[in-house]
C-alpha positions as CSV (number, residue, x, y, z in Angstrom):
1,M,-131.7,-15.7,-17.6
2,T,-129.4,-14.5,-20.1
3,F,-126.3,-16.3,-21.4
4,K,-124.5,-13.0,-19.8
5,S,-125.8,-13.2,-16.3
6,F,-125.7,-17.1,-16.5
7,V,-122.0,-17.0,-17.2
8,L,-121.1,-14.0,-14.4
9,S,-123.0,-15.7,-11.9
10,L,-120.8,-19.1,-12.3
11,P,-117.7,-19.4,-9.5
12,L,-114.6,-20.1,-10.9
13,Q,-114.1,-23.4,-12.1
14,Q,-111.7,-26.8,-12.4
15,D,-112.5,-26.2,-15.9
16,P,-109.9,-23.6,-17.4
17,T,-111.4,-23.4,-20.8
18,I,-115.0,-22.2,-18.8
19,N,-112.8,-19.8,-16.8
20,W,-111.7,-17.9,-20.0
21,V,-115.0,-18.0,-20.9
22,I,-115.9,-16.1,-17.7
23,T,-112.7,-14.0,-18.1
24,F,-113.9,-13.0,-21.6
25,V,-117.4,-11.8,-20.7
26,K,-116.2,-9.6,-17.8
27,S,-113.9,-7.9,-19.7
28,D,-116.4,-7.0,-22.5
29,A,-118.5,-4.0,-21.2
30,N,-120.3,-4.8,-24.7
31,F,-121.2,-8.3,-24.6
32,P,-124.9,-8.5,-25.9
33,D,-126.8,-9.4,-22.4
34,T,-129.9,-12.0,-24.4
35,D,-130.3,-15.2,-24.8
36,D,-130.0,-15.1,-28.4
37,I,-126.9,-17.0,-29.8
38,E,-127.3,-15.3,-33.2
39,I,-127.4,-11.8,-31.7
40,I,-124.1,-13.3,-29.2
41,A,-122.4,-15.2,-32.2
42,K,-122.4,-12.7,-34.4
43,H,-121.0,-10.0,-31.5
44,V,-118.1,-12.7,-30.8
45,Y,-117.5,-14.8,-33.7
46,L,-114.2,-12.5,-35.0
47,Q,-112.6,-12.5,-31.5
48,L,-112.9,-16.4,-30.8
49,N,-109.8,-18.3,-32.6
50,E,-110.6,-22.4,-32.7
51,K,-110.1,-23.3,-28.8
52,Q,-111.7,-20.1,-27.7
53,T,-114.8,-21.4,-30.1
54,L,-114.9,-24.7,-28.4
55,A,-114.7,-23.4,-24.5
56,F,-117.3,-20.9,-25.7
57,Q,-119.7,-23.7,-27.1
58,K,-118.6,-25.8,-24.0
59,A,-120.4,-22.7,-21.8
60,L,-123.5,-22.9,-23.8
61,V,-124.0,-26.2,-23.3
62,M,-123.3,-25.7,-20.0
63,Y,-126.2,-22.7,-20.2
64,W,-128.3,-24.7,-22.0
65,T,-128.4,-27.8,-19.7
66,E,-128.9,-25.0,-16.8
67,A,-131.7,-23.4,-18.5
68,G,-133.0,-26.9,-19.6
69,N,-133.8,-26.4,-22.9
70,L,-131.9,-28.3,-25.0
71,N,-133.4,-27.8,-27.5
72,L,-131.3,-24.5,-28.7
73,M,-128.3,-26.7,-29.3
74,Q,-129.0,-26.9,-32.5
75,A,-127.7,-23.2,-32.5
76,E,-124.5,-24.4,-30.9
77,N,-122.3,-23.8,-34.4
78,H,-124.0,-20.9,-35.2
79,I,-120.3,-18.6,-34.4
80,V,-118.5,-21.8,-36.4
81,D,-121.0,-21.2,-39.6
82,L,-120.3,-16.9,-38.9
83,Q,-116.5,-17.7,-39.0
84,D,-116.5,-20.3,-42.1
85,A,-118.3,-17.7,-44.0
86,D,-116.5,-14.3,-43.3
87,D,-113.5,-13.0,-45.1
88,K,-111.9,-11.5,-42.3
89,Y,-111.8,-14.3,-39.9
90,L,-108.3,-15.0,-39.5
91,F,-108.5,-18.8,-38.3
92,K,-110.4,-20.8,-40.9
93,R,-110.7,-24.6,-39.9
94,Y,-110.6,-25.3,-43.9
95,Q,-107.7,-22.5,-45.5
96,Y,-105.9,-24.1,-48.7
């Protein structure tokens, strides 16, 4: 199961952040249908502010837990790494 298919299969949650991720993925016709976090991260990282990034990471943890592959969790911060390295990202954690 890909991350996209996992998110789209979720019923509405009590957690509004997860509901936001469901809505975000549903509304993005070009969202990658893959389980490769690097591809997903490259697609979304410029679109997410800090709170949205955390929501996305929470959904990834749910996905990896459901898939039973917690080894993938090491890639969870790939989105943040891309954000921090890109001058086009507007919501940097460490702006001086």
